[in-house]
Every structure is written in C-alpha cells, then in structure tokens.
C-alpha positions as CSV (number, residue, x, y, z in Angstrom):
1,M,82.6,95.9,172.6
2,K,79.7,97.7,170.8
3,K,82.0,100.6,169.8
4,S,84.5,98.1,168.5
5,I,81.9,96.4,166.3
6,I,80.8,99.8,165.0
7,F,84.4,100.8,164.2
8,L,85.0,97.5,162.4
9,F,81.8,97.9,160.4
10,L,82.8,101.4,159.3
11,I,86.3,100.2,158.3
12,F,84.8,97.3,156.4
13,G,82.3,99.6,154.7
14,T,85.1,102.0,153.7
15,M,87.1,99.2,152.2
16,V,84.1,98.0,150.2
17,N,83.4,101.4,148.8
18,A,87.1,101.9,148.0
19,N,87.3,99.0,145.7
20,V,88.2,99.8,142.1
21,R,85.6,98.2,139.8
22,M,85.8,97.5,136.1
23,P,83.2,97.1,133.4
24,L,82.3,93.5,132.6
25,L,84.0,93.9,129.2
26,F,87.3,94.0,131.1
27,S,87.6,90.4,132.2
28,D,89.8,87.3,131.7
29,G,90.2,86.3,128.1
30,M,89.4,89.7,126.6
31,V,90.7,91.0,123.3
32,L,92.0,94.6,123.0
33,Q,92.1,96.4,119.7
34,R,95.5,96.7,118.1
35,N,97.1,99.8,116.6
36,K,94.7,102.2,118.3
37,P,94.8,104.0,121.7
38,I,93.1,101.7,124.2
39,P,90.5,103.3,126.5
40,V,90.5,101.7,130.0
41,W,87.9,102.9,132.4
42,G,86.1,102.0,135.6
43,W,84.9,103.3,139.0
44,A,86.6,104.0,142.4
45,D,86.3,106.3,145.3
46,A,86.1,110.0,144.5
47,N,89.6,111.4,144.0
48,E,91.2,107.9,144.3
49,K,94.4,107.4,142.4
50,V,94.2,104.5,139.9
51,E,97.2,102.9,138.1
52,V,96.9,100.7,135.0
53,H,99.7,98.4,134.0
54,F,99.7,96.6,130.6
55,N,102.6,95.0,128.8
56,K,105.4,97.6,129.3
57,Q,103.0,100.5,130.0
58,T,102.0,102.1,133.3
59,K,99.6,105.0,133.5
60,S,97.8,106.6,136.4
61,I,94.8,108.9,136.9
62,I,92.8,110.4,139.7
63,A,89.1,109.4,139.8
64,D,86.6,112.4,139.5
65,K,84.2,113.5,142.2
66,N,81.8,110.7,141.1
67,G,84.5,108.0,141.2
68,K,84.7,107.7,137.5
69,W,88.0,107.4,135.7
70,M,89.4,106.6,132.3
71,I,92.8,106.5,130.8
72,K,94.0,105.7,127.3
73,L,96.9,103.3,126.9
74,D,99.1,103.8,123.9
75,A,98.4,101.6,120.9
76,E,99.8,98.1,121.0
77,K,100.7,95.6,118.3
78,A,98.9,92.3,118.0
79,G,100.1,89.7,120.5
80,G,99.6,88.3,124.0
81,P,98.6,86.8,126.3
82,F,99.2,89.6,128.7
83,E,98.0,90.7,132.1
84,L,96.0,93.9,132.6
85,I,96.5,95.1,136.2
86,I,94.5,97.9,137.7
87,T,95.5,99.1,141.2
88,G,93.8,101.5,143.5
89,K,93.1,100.8,147.1
90,N,92.6,97.2,145.8
91,K,94.2,95.3,142.9
92,I,92.5,93.7,139.9
93,V,94.4,91.3,137.7
94,I,92.8,90.5,134.3
95,A,94.5,87.5,132.8
96,N,95.0,86.0,129.3
97,V,94.5,89.3,127.5
98,L,95.1,89.3,123.8
99,V,95.7,92.2,121.4
100,G,94.3,91.9,117.9
101,E,91.2,92.8,115.9
102,V,87.9,93.5,117.7
103,W,84.5,93.6,115.9
104,I,81.1,94.3,117.4
105,C,78.3,92.1,116.1
106,S,74.8,93.4,116.5
107,G,71.2,93.2,115.1
108,Q,68.3,90.8,115.5
109,S,67.8,87.0,115.3
110,N,70.0,86.3,112.3
111,M,72.9,87.8,114.1
112,E,71.9,86.1,117.4
113,F,71.6,82.8,115.5
114,Q,74.1,80.4,117.1
115,V,76.7,78.1,115.6
116,F,75.0,74.9,116.8
117,K,72.0,75.7,114.6
118,T,73.9,76.2,111.4
119,M,74.3,73.8,108.5
120,N,77.0,71.2,109.1
121,A,77.1,72.3,112.8
122,A,78.7,69.1,114.1
123,E,81.5,69.4,111.6
124,E,82.0,73.1,112.4
125,I,82.1,72.5,116.1
126,N,84.7,69.8,115.7
127,D,86.9,72.2,113.8
128,S,86.8,75.0,116.4
129,N,90.1,74.8,118.2
130,Y,91.0,78.5,117.7
131,P,92.2,79.9,121.1
132,M,93.1,83.2,119.4
133,I,89.4,83.8,118.6
134,R,87.4,85.1,121.6
135,H,83.6,85.8,121.9
136,F,82.0,88.2,124.4
137,G,78.2,87.5,124.8
138,V,76.3,90.6,126.0
139,A,73.3,89.5,128.1
140,Q,70.0,90.7,126.8
141,D,68.7,93.7,128.8
142,M,66.6,96.8,128.5
143,S,66.7,100.2,130.2
144,G,64.8,103.5,130.0
145,T,68.0,105.5,130.5
146,P,71.6,104.8,129.4
147,K,73.4,102.3,131.7
148,E,77.1,102.4,132.6
149,D,77.6,98.7,132.7
150,L,76.1,95.5,131.3
151,K,73.7,93.2,133.1
152,H,76.0,90.2,132.4
153,G,78.6,89.0,129.9
154,K,81.9,87.2,129.7
155,W,84.7,86.4,127.3
156,D,84.8,82.8,126.0
157,V,87.7,81.1,124.2
158,C,86.8,79.5,120.9
159,N,86.8,75.7,121.4
160,K,84.4,72.7,121.1
161,E,82.8,73.4,124.4
162,N,82.1,77.1,123.8
163,V,81.7,77.8,120.1
164,G,78.2,76.3,119.7
165,N,76.7,79.4,121.4
166,F,78.7,82.0,119.5
167,T,77.0,84.2,117.1
168,A,77.3,82.2,113.9
169,V,77.8,85.1,111.5
170,G,80.3,86.7,113.8
171,Y,82.2,83.4,114.3
172,Y,82.5,82.5,110.6
173,F,83.6,86.1,109.9
174,A,86.3,85.8,112.7
175,K,87.4,82.4,111.5
176,K,88.0,83.7,108.0
177,L,89.8,86.8,109.3
178,Y,92.0,84.6,111.5
179,A,92.9,82.3,108.6
180,E,94.1,85.3,106.6
181,L,95.7,87.5,109.4
182,K,96.9,84.9,111.9
183,I,96.3,87.4,114.8
184,P,93.8,87.4,117.7
185,I,90.2,88.2,116.8
186,G,87.6,89.3,119.3
187,I,83.9,89.5,118.6
188,I,81.4,91.3,120.9
189,N,77.9,89.9,120.3
190,T,75.2,92.3,121.4
191,S,72.0,91.2,119.6
192,W,68.3,90.4,120.3
193,G,65.9,88.6,118.0
194,G,62.9,90.3,116.6
195,T,64.1,93.9,117.3
196,C,63.6,97.0,115.3
197,V,66.4,99.5,114.5
198,E,64.8,102.2,116.6
199,T,65.4,100.4,119.9
200,W,69.2,100.3,119.0
201,T,69.3,104.1,118.5
202,S,69.9,106.7,121.2
203,R,67.4,109.3,122.3
204,Q,69.8,112.1,121.5
205,A,70.0,110.9,117.9
206,F,66.2,111.1,117.5
207,E,66.1,114.5,119.1
208,K,68.5,115.8,116.4
209,S,66.6,114.1,113.5
210,D,64.0,116.1,111.5
211,E,62.3,112.7,110.8
212,F,62.0,111.6,114.4
213,K,62.2,114.7,116.6
214,D,58.4,115.1,116.9
215,M,58.1,111.4,117.8
216,I,60.7,111.4,120.5
217,A,59.4,114.7,122.0
218,N,56.2,112.8,123.0
219,V,58.1,109.9,124.6
220,P,59.0,110.5,128.2
221,Q,62.1,109.3,129.9
222,V,61.0,105.7,130.4
223,D,60.3,104.4,133.9
224,M,60.3,100.7,133.2
225,Q,57.7,99.8,135.9
226,A,55.3,102.5,134.7
227,A,56.0,101.5,131.1
228,F,55.1,98.0,132.0
229,E,51.7,99.0,133.4
230,V,50.9,101.0,130.3
231,Y,52.1,98.2,128.0
232,K,50.1,95.6,129.9
233,K,46.9,97.6,129.5
234,S,47.4,98.3,125.8
235,I,48.1,94.7,125.0
236,L,45.0,93.4,126.9
237,D,42.8,96.1,125.5
238,N,43.9,95.3,121.9
239,I,43.3,91.6,122.3
240,N,39.9,92.1,123.9
241,K,39.0,94.4,121.0
242,I,40.1,91.8,118.5
243,Q,38.3,88.9,120.2
244,G,35.3,90.7,121.5
245,F,35.8,89.0,124.8
246,D,38.3,88.9,127.7
247,V,41.5,87.0,127.9
248,S,40.7,84.1,130.3
249,M,41.8,80.5,130.9
250,E,38.5,79.7,132.6
251,N,37.0,76.5,131.3
252,E,39.6,76.3,128.5
253,D,39.5,72.5,128.6
254,Q,36.2,72.7,126.6
255,F,38.0,74.2,123.6
256,K,39.3,70.7,122.5
257,D,35.7,69.4,122.5
258,P,34.4,69.1,118.9
259,N,31.0,70.2,120.0
260,F,32.2,73.5,121.4
261,Q,30.7,76.4,119.5
262,D,33.5,78.7,118.3
263,T,31.4,80.8,115.9
264,K,32.2,84.0,117.8
265,W,36.0,83.4,117.7
266,P,37.9,85.6,115.3
267,E,40.0,84.1,112.5
268,I,43.7,84.2,111.7
269,K,45.7,83.1,108.7
270,V,47.6,79.8,109.0
271,P,50.4,79.0,108.5
272,S,51.9,82.4,109.6
273,L,53.3,83.7,112.8
274,W,50.7,85.8,114.6
275,E,53.3,88.6,115.1
276,N,52.7,89.3,111.4
277,Q,49.0,89.5,111.8
278,Q,46.4,91.2,114.0
279,L,47.6,89.7,117.3
280,G,51.0,91.3,117.0
281,N,53.9,90.6,119.3
282,I,52.4,88.6,122.2
283,D,53.6,85.6,124.2
284,G,51.2,83.4,126.0
285,V,48.6,80.7,125.3
286,V,46.3,80.6,122.3
287,W,43.8,78.0,121.2
288,M,43.4,77.5,117.5
289,R,40.6,75.4,115.9
290,K,39.9,74.2,112.3
291,T,36.7,72.5,111.3
292,I,36.9,70.1,108.4
293,V,34.4,67.9,106.7
294,L,35.3,64.3,105.7
295,S,33.7,61.7,103.6
296,A,32.8,58.2,104.7
297,E,35.6,56.9,102.5
298,Q,38.2,59.2,104.0
299,V,37.6,58.2,107.6
300,K,38.2,54.6,106.8
301,K,41.7,55.2,105.7
302,E,44.9,55.6,107.8
303,A,45.4,59.3,108.4
304,V,48.4,61.4,109.4
305,L,48.2,65.0,110.5
306,Y,50.9,67.3,109.3
307,L,50.8,70.5,111.3
308,S,54.0,72.2,109.8
309,K,55.8,73.9,112.7
310,V,54.5,75.4,115.9
311,D,56.2,78.1,117.9
312,D,56.8,77.1,120.8
313,E,54.8,74.2,122.2
314,D,51.6,72.5,121.0
315,Q,49.0,70.1,122.4
316,T,47.1,68.9,119.4
317,Y,43.6,67.3,119.6
318,V,41.4,65.8,116.9
319,N,37.8,65.5,117.9
320,G,38.8,65.9,121.6
321,V,41.6,63.2,121.5
322,L,45.2,64.3,122.2
323,I,47.2,62.9,119.2
324,G,50.5,64.7,119.8
325,T,52.6,67.3,121.6
326,N,56.0,68.8,121.0
327,N,57.9,71.7,122.6
328,L,60.6,72.2,119.9
329,W,59.6,75.4,118.0
330,D,61.5,74.6,114.8
331,K,60.4,70.9,114.4
332,Q,57.8,69.6,112.0
333,R,54.7,68.3,113.7
334,I,53.7,64.9,112.2
335,Y,51.0,63.1,114.2
336,K,49.3,59.8,113.3
337,I,45.6,60.0,113.9
338,P,44.4,56.9,115.8
339,E,41.7,54.7,114.3
340,N,38.1,55.6,114.9
341,V,38.9,59.2,115.9
342,L,37.9,60.7,112.5
343,K,34.1,60.8,111.8
344,E,32.1,61.2,108.6
345,G,31.0,64.8,108.4
346,K,32.3,67.5,110.7
347,N,35.7,67.0,112.5
348,V,37.6,69.5,114.6
349,I,41.3,70.0,115.0
350,A,42.1,72.0,118.1
351,V,45.7,73.1,119.0
352,R,46.7,74.6,122.3
353,I,49.8,76.7,121.6
354,A,52.1,78.0,124.3
355,D,54.5,80.7,123.1
356,Y,57.2,81.6,125.5
357,T,59.3,84.2,123.6
358,G,59.7,85.5,120.1
359,G,57.4,84.4,117.3
360,G,54.2,82.4,118.0
361,G,51.7,80.3,116.2
362,I,51.6,77.7,113.4
363,Y,54.1,78.6,110.7
364,G,56.1,77.2,107.8
365,D,55.4,75.8,104.3
366,P,51.7,75.6,103.5
367,A,52.4,72.3,101.8
368,D,53.3,70.9,105.3
369,L,49.9,71.7,106.7
370,R,47.6,68.9,105.7
371,I,46.0,65.5,106.5
372,D,47.4,62.6,104.4
373,F,45.1,59.7,103.6
374,K,47.8,57.7,101.7
375,D,46.4,58.2,98.2
376,S,45.1,61.7,98.8
377,N,45.4,64.7,101.2
378,L,43.4,67.5,102.6
379,P,45.1,70.9,102.8
380,L,44.6,72.8,106.0
381,E,46.0,76.2,105.2
382,G,43.7,79.2,105.4
383,L,41.7,80.8,108.1
384,W,41.6,79.1,111.6
385,K,39.6,80.2,114.6
386,F,41.6,81.5,117.6
387,N,41.1,82.5,121.2
388,V,43.9,84.1,123.4
389,V,43.4,82.6,126.9
390,Q,46.6,83.9,128.5
391,V,49.1,86.6,127.8
392,K,52.6,86.7,129.2
393,I,53.0,90.4,129.9
394,S,56.5,91.7,129.5
395,I,57.9,94.8,127.8
396,S,59.3,94.1,124.4
397,P,62.5,95.8,123.3
398,N,60.4,97.4,120.6
399,T,57.9,98.9,123.0
400,Y,59.9,102.1,123.3
401,P,62.8,103.6,121.3
402,S,66.4,103.3,122.7
403,L,65.8,100.5,125.2
404,L,68.5,98.3,123.8
405,Y,70.9,101.1,123.0
406,N,70.7,102.2,126.7
407,A,71.4,98.7,128.1
408,M,73.4,96.8,125.4
409,V,75.3,99.5,123.5
410,N,76.0,102.4,125.8
411,P,77.9,100.3,128.3
412,L,80.3,99.2,125.5
413,I,81.4,102.8,124.9
414,P,84.3,103.8,124.5
415,Y,85.8,100.3,124.1
416,A,88.2,100.4,121.2
417,F,87.3,98.2,118.2
418,Q,87.8,98.0,114.4
419,G,84.3,97.9,113.1
420,V,80.7,96.7,113.3
421,L,78.9,93.8,111.7
422,W,75.1,94.2,111.5
423,Y,72.3,91.8,110.5
424,Q,68.8,93.3,111.1
425,G,65.9,94.6,109.1
426,E,63.2,91.9,109.2
427,A,61.4,93.8,112.1
428,N,61.3,97.0,110.0
429,V,59.8,95.7,106.8
430,W,56.4,97.3,107.6
431,R,58.1,100.7,107.4
432,A,60.8,99.9,105.0
433,N,60.8,103.3,103.3
434,Q,61.5,105.1,106.6
435,Y,64.4,102.7,107.2
436,K,66.2,104.8,104.6
437,K,66.5,107.4,107.3
438,A,66.3,105.2,110.5
439,F,69.2,102.9,109.6
440,P,71.7,105.6,108.6
441,L,70.6,107.6,111.7
442,M,71.6,104.7,113.9
443,I,75.0,104.2,112.2
444,N,75.9,107.9,112.5
445,D,74.7,107.8,116.1
446,W,77.0,105.0,117.1
447,R,79.9,106.7,115.2
448,S,79.2,109.9,117.1
449,K,79.0,108.2,120.5
450,W,82.3,106.3,120.1
451,N,84.1,109.2,118.5
452,Q,86.4,106.8,116.7
453,G,85.7,108.4,113.3
454,N,83.7,106.7,110.5
455,F,84.6,103.2,111.6
456,P,83.7,100.3,109.2
457,F,80.1,99.4,109.4
458,Y,79.2,96.3,107.3
459,F,75.7,94.8,107.1
460,V,73.8,91.9,105.6
461,Q,71.1,92.6,103.1
462,L,67.9,90.7,103.9
463,S,67.8,87.3,102.4
464,T,64.9,85.8,100.5
465,Y,61.9,85.0,102.5
466,N,58.3,84.7,101.2
467,E,56.5,86.3,104.1
468,F,53.7,88.1,102.3
469,N,53.9,86.7,98.7
470,G,55.1,90.2,97.7
471,N,56.1,91.0,94.1
472,S,56.1,93.8,91.5
473,K,52.3,93.4,91.0
474,V,51.2,93.8,94.6
475,G,54.3,95.4,96.0
476,S,57.0,93.9,98.2
477,R,58.0,95.2,101.6
478,W,61.0,92.9,101.7
479,A,62.3,94.3,98.4
480,E,61.7,97.8,99.7
481,L,63.8,97.1,102.8
482,R,66.6,95.7,100.7
483,E,66.5,98.9,98.7
484,A,66.8,100.9,101.9
485,Q,69.8,98.9,102.9
486,T,71.4,99.4,99.5
487,Q,70.9,103.2,99.8
488,T,72.6,103.1,103.1
489,L,75.8,102.4,101.2
490,Q,75.9,106.1,100.5
491,L,77.3,106.5,104.0
492,P,81.1,106.5,104.1
493,N,83.0,103.3,105.0
494,T,79.9,101.0,104.8
495,G,79.6,97.6,103.0
496,M,76.8,95.2,102.3
497,A,76.8,91.4,101.9
498,V,74.1,90.3,99.5
499,T,72.6,87.0,100.4
500,T,69.7,86.4,98.0
501,D,71.2,83.1,96.9
502,I,71.8,81.6,100.3
503,G,68.5,82.2,102.0
504,N,65.4,80.0,102.4
505,A,62.1,81.3,101.2
506,K,60.3,79.2,103.8
507,D,62.6,80.0,106.7
508,I,63.3,83.5,108.0
509,H,66.5,82.0,109.7
510,P,68.5,80.4,106.9
511,T,71.1,78.0,108.3
512,N,73.9,78.9,105.9
513,K,75.7,81.4,108.0
514,Q,79.1,80.3,106.8
515,D,78.8,82.2,103.5
516,V,77.3,85.2,105.2
517,G,80.4,85.4,107.5
518,K,82.8,84.9,104.6
519,R,81.1,87.6,102.5
520,L,81.4,90.1,105.3
521,A,85.0,89.0,105.8
522,A,85.7,89.6,102.1
523,I,84.6,93.2,102.5
524,A,86.8,93.7,105.6
525,L,89.8,92.0,104.1
526,N,89.6,94.3,101.0
527,N,88.7,97.5,102.7
528,V,90.5,97.3,106.1
529,Y,93.3,94.8,105.7
530,G,94.6,95.5,102.3
531,K,93.9,92.1,100.7
532,K,92.9,93.3,97.3
533,M,90.1,91.1,96.1
534,V,86.6,91.2,94.7
535,F,84.2,91.5,97.7
536,S,80.9,92.4,96.2
537,G,78.4,91.4,93.5
538,P,77.1,93.7,90.7
539,M,75.4,96.9,91.8
540,Y,73.0,98.7,89.5
541,K,74.5,102.0,88.2
542,S,72.5,103.4,85.3
543,M,70.1,102.6,82.5
544,E,69.7,103.6,78.8
545,I,66.5,103.2,76.8
546,K,67.0,102.1,73.2
547,G,63.7,101.5,71.4
548,N,62.0,98.6,73.1
549,Q,65.0,97.7,75.1
550,I,66.7,99.0,78.3
551,L,70.4,98.6,78.7
552,L,71.6,98.4,82.3
553,S,75.1,99.2,83.5
554,F,76.6,97.9,86.8
555,S,79.5,98.6,89.1
556,N,81.4,95.9,91.0
557,I,81.3,93.5,88.0
558,G,84.6,91.9,88.9
559,S,86.0,90.1,85.9
560,G,82.6,90.2,84.3
561,L,78.9,89.5,84.6
562,S,77.5,86.0,84.5
563,A,74.5,83.9,85.2
564,S,75.0,81.7,88.2
565,D,73.5,78.7,86.5
566,N,75.5,79.3,83.3
567,S,72.3,79.8,81.3
568,E,72.1,82.2,78.4
569,S,69.2,84.2,79.9
570,L,68.8,85.9,83.2
571,K,66.0,85.4,85.6
572,G,64.2,87.9,87.8
573,F,64.1,90.8,85.5
574,E,60.8,92.7,84.8
575,I,60.0,95.6,82.6
576,A,57.3,98.2,82.5
577,G,56.0,101.1,80.5
578,A,54.4,104.4,81.7
579,D,51.4,102.4,82.9
580,K,53.6,101.0,85.7
581,V,52.5,97.4,84.9
582,F,55.5,95.1,85.1
583,Y,56.0,92.0,82.8
584,S,58.5,89.2,83.0
585,A,61.3,90.2,80.7
586,K,63.9,88.6,78.5
587,A,67.4,89.6,79.9
588,I,70.8,88.8,78.4
589,I,74.3,89.8,79.1
590,K,76.2,91.6,76.3
591,D,79.5,93.5,76.7
592,N,79.1,93.3,80.5
593,K,75.7,95.1,80.3
594,V,72.3,93.6,80.7
595,I,69.8,94.1,77.9
596,V,66.1,93.8,79.0
597,S,63.1,93.6,76.8
598,C,59.5,92.2,76.5
599,E,57.2,91.9,73.6
600,S,54.3,93.2,75.7
601,V,56.1,96.5,76.5
602,L,57.0,98.4,73.4
603,N,57.9,101.7,75.1
604,P,59.7,100.6,78.4
605,V,60.6,103.1,81.1
606,A,61.5,101.0,84.1
607,V,63.1,97.8,85.2
608,H,62.8,95.6,88.3
609,Y,65.3,92.9,89.3
610,G,64.5,90.6,92.2
611,W,61.6,92.8,93.3
612,A,59.9,90.2,95.5
613,D,59.8,88.8,99.0
614,D,61.0,85.5,97.5
615,D,63.8,86.2,95.0
616,T,65.3,82.8,95.1
617,E,65.4,82.4,91.3
618,I,67.4,85.5,90.4
619,N,70.7,84.6,88.9
620,L,72.8,87.6,88.0
621,F,76.3,87.3,89.5
622,N,79.8,88.3,88.6
623,K,82.3,85.7,87.7
624,E,83.7,85.7,91.2
625,K,80.3,84.2,92.3
626,F,79.0,87.2,94.2
627,P,75.2,87.9,93.6
628,A,73.9,91.2,92.2
629,S,71.8,93.2,94.6
630,P,68.0,93.4,93.8
631,F,67.0,96.9,92.5
632,R,64.5,99.0,90.6
633,T,65.1,101.9,88.2
634,D,61.9,103.8,89.0
635,N,60.9,105.9,91.9
636,W,57.2,105.1,91.9
637,E,55.4,105.1,95.3
638,T,55.8,101.9,97.3
639,L,53.8,100.0,99.8
640,T,55.5,101.5,102.8
641,A,55.9,105.1,101.5
642,N,53.8,106.6,104.3
643,E,54.4,104.2,107.2
644,K,56.1,105.8,110.2
645,Y,57.5,104.6,113.5
646,K,55.0,105.3,116.3
647,V,55.1,104.7,120.0
648,S,52.0,103.3,121.7
649,K,50.6,105.6,124.4
C-alpha cells in the first residue's frame, strides 16, 4: 500500500512538472499583432515537444534543457476570433483570440489614470461597447532581477463593465484607431504613478551608458529584502534628522489640543504635497498644525473651514474639536465650524493626515485654503507645523533603478506589437536636464531588447502645472523637462503630443484624456497607417535677428500659424538681450513667421515661449488647432543643469 502511494505520488509529480505553461499575456481574449511574425513562448519539461496551432498554422519545437521554448508563427492578417492551442504533455486552449494592432501603454500616473476619472466619464462609459478593443492590465510589481512572467494580469473586452478601469489615454487612442481602421485593437497597460524613467530602464542599458555607468557600477544586484532594510533605515534616519525627534505615535492624541506646545516641530509649505518638499516620498501618518489669531468680531460670525484637498484621509480639529473627516484624496474639504469653537485670540487647526500611497499632504489651489466669515476670509496658505508619527515602510519603485523594467517590462518581451505610448516625466522634473539622456536611453533600451527595429514610440509632453511657480525669471523645471522631451524627437520614429492647452495648472492629473488619446492617434494614423493628415502643432525651427526684432520660423505649421483665441497678438513670448533678463514681448504672425519685440530690449538675442510651469495662456497654434510646443532659443544654463540621478546607499 505504502509503495503504491509513493508510486502514485511520483506519477502525479511528473504530470505536474510536465505541464506546458504559458505567460499570462497568452490568455483568453488576447490580441495578436497583425502583419508581423508572432512570437509564442512558454515553459515545459526539458526536451519536451510542444506544438502550437493557430488559424491554419501548426508549428512545433523542442523545449531546451531548462524547459524554455519559443516559436514564431507566420504573420497573420487582422481578424478573429480564433483559438490558440498549445499542446505538449498537456493541452492549453486560449479562446477568443483576435489579430489586429497592439500598442503598449506605459509611464506614470497620467497613463495609469483610468477612464472613470476622466471628464464626461459617465457618457464615455455608456458609449463603450467595442468588443474589438481589448485591454491587458499589468499588475504593479517590482523585482531586483529580470522576471520571466508577470505577477498578474488579464485581457478585458471593452464594454460598460470593464472600460472604467482601462488606461484612459490608451483607451481614447484605441477608440480613435478603431473608428478609422475597423480592426481589432489591443492595448497593454504597464504603468505606475509617481515613477521616474530610471526604474523603467534595464541595468544593461545603464552599464553601456557613459552618463550612467558609474552610477550603476555602485548599485548591487538588488535583493529586495536587504534593500527593504536599507531603505527603512534611510527613511527613518532622514525623518528623525528633519524633525529632531523620533517617529512615534505615543501620546499623539495630545496634538489636537490647542494648548500643546509645537514650537519644536519643523515647518512645511501648505498647500503642497510633501513629496515635493523635505519629507520626500513617504506614506504614513502626519499631524499638521496651524495657529491663527482671531478678533472678537470674527469669532461671533458663522465660519467655514476650507482645507483644499487632503491626500489621502484627514481628521480635522479646531481647538481640539473634530469638525470633519474625509477619505477621498481628490475631494475638497469644506467643514462648518460649530458655534463657540473659535475663540478670541489664539486658535489652532490640527489635521491628522493618513497617506496610504502616492502623494501625501494638503494640496490644491491656495485660494481653497481659508476660513470664510461670510463677509471676509482668512487665508491659511503658508508654513504649517508638522510631525511624522508613523511611516509605512515599503520600497518605492524609485528606490533603485530597473525595478519596474525587471517586473513589468521584461516579462512582455518578445510579444509582437506595433508601438509604444508613453506619458511620464513629472517624477523627473528635478533633473530635467539629465532627462535628455535618460529618456532616449530607455527608448533605445526597449527597442534593443525587443529587437523589432525602431518601432514607433509616441509620448505626451508634460501638460501645464504650476508646481513651483517657475518662469523665465526664476527658472522652470517643468519647462526644462518639456524641452528634454522635445529634444527626444531627434530619435527616429518618435512623436510627441503637445498638451499645454488641455492641462490644469492646479491639478497634475488633468481629466481631459480624450484629446490626449486623439492627438497620439493622429500621429499614429499619419505615420503608421497612411492616413495623411496634420498631426502636430508648430515646432520652433530657427531665428533671425533684425534690429530690435527677432523673426521665428517653424515647422509643422499645417495650413498656417494662428492664435487659438483669434486675437491679433500672441501670448507667452518673452525676449532678452545679452544680460539674460527676459521681458514680456509683443508677438505677431506675419507670413507664417512670428515677429517678437519689446521696447525694453533694443538688442535682443533670445526668445522664450511658454517657459513656465504654468503655460496655460500661451496661444500659438496652427490652423488645424494643434498647439505649438514651448521652446527657448538660447542655451543658457538652467536650474537642473547639474542635477544627477543618485541611488541612496
């Protein structure tokens, strides 16, 4: 009996090990790329014979000594649904397979941004019955070394039940492509909010780069557990250094008491996410306090506290009384202050903030941070006291290079696809100048790894966002990052969607993703699919100095330059002399050139256009209503000229 059990166990174990296994990408509802050889790969026993059947094709291969195997099916025309059948010692049937156009969508939060959050979301979701559009959502994951398969992921058919969680940019792109091509469209969404470009780039790319090879030489192959311990210590040490005392939740209830002495607490700017300030990228619990002084007249009036937005959850106290709480990170906090809570003289607002992921703190429009007294208000922006009482310790994708490439890109290789859509850059504005090398490095890295030639790589230029009040006088990191993105167009088969006109200076996540998707689709339709059309706005080409004027020439002017608001003068142009001091300039269109001048600059040498974090007002377009990309004509040193990517030790 015992021998029989052992025999059966061995047989069962052999059967389990023998099973052919496929990557998660190969699953029901998938879309395969048309008109290209189709790589199909997986795992089996060493030397096991594997057959693949698809449409009218049958191909076989012997797995290598490690059990890995890959074949390439011949190119197929668009169509389906089909079955993809893989047979070894077991049989796998993948159903409802389409052949069409496949695009990879990647980047940070504005690519991750889902359809249900976009403007007119209800209307868009109601109009989403497009079974020929499929979406594969790659589960977020990190790894210190390249992984062979994804942590999780599945193909979803586009309909009312599923589309709300699709990448919005990718979906609106796919919707436009489908309207024009009437063939299946597959989008593979591998994105993670708040991530820098370096985590999406392979270690091998850094090792071959003159810019980064010294950096990567000092980064060991990452053991995630060991990295966690190092990261935990560095985070706590940094916070203790900033605060001057330990992170502790002991007796935290006293922090809502107006009589608590917070004189030793450090200060932080409000409204602004603490990721952009000295605290950096932490999740956890932070108390923030603001002391205000009110007159006897003010405390008699009905008062409402406007706390802008809090990421993620707040418990808000005034003079020790809880007046409101909310756990929706993107909602305005508006709390009525009960009678007799406010006192003449000193009053204390105390906010306990719990941040679970991503950005943290009080953020939004400074005008939305105030106390209203009906006929007057008291602004609350400025410096607030803070105390970090708990830190949620987890490794960020930005802690080490290549973590997301290893876990969320490498497992996709060598899946056949048409091109990549990319929306990222916000996390790199602090070293925007180096992005001129880091971003092309990543693009070339992916192209090298896939070995599918210089496949199309289309990206979104950063939208307007007034993060630092940057401009030509004090410098603008956001303008510098946009410049780095523009320079990346020097790589072959790249394209850029300019979005300065559809952003939101007060929201880093503008909700108009429809036009973003359509502008990316216009590039693809022109460049890939032969639909000859204007797909870009004016791009600065050259300048000519004539006396006290500078004449600017542009490419991509379409049927002509225009002002978006039909005004006679253009906005957003500045001009400077050799002293490098920029003045707001008069700018007009003449013969499809822009003439720029200013009475304060008699001998101009340089022009800026849209050189600011917030470039909402700029209005140079072509007549096809595509905006011009911001630019500068000088090469003077910028804010981020010497900022480099570093890895904490």
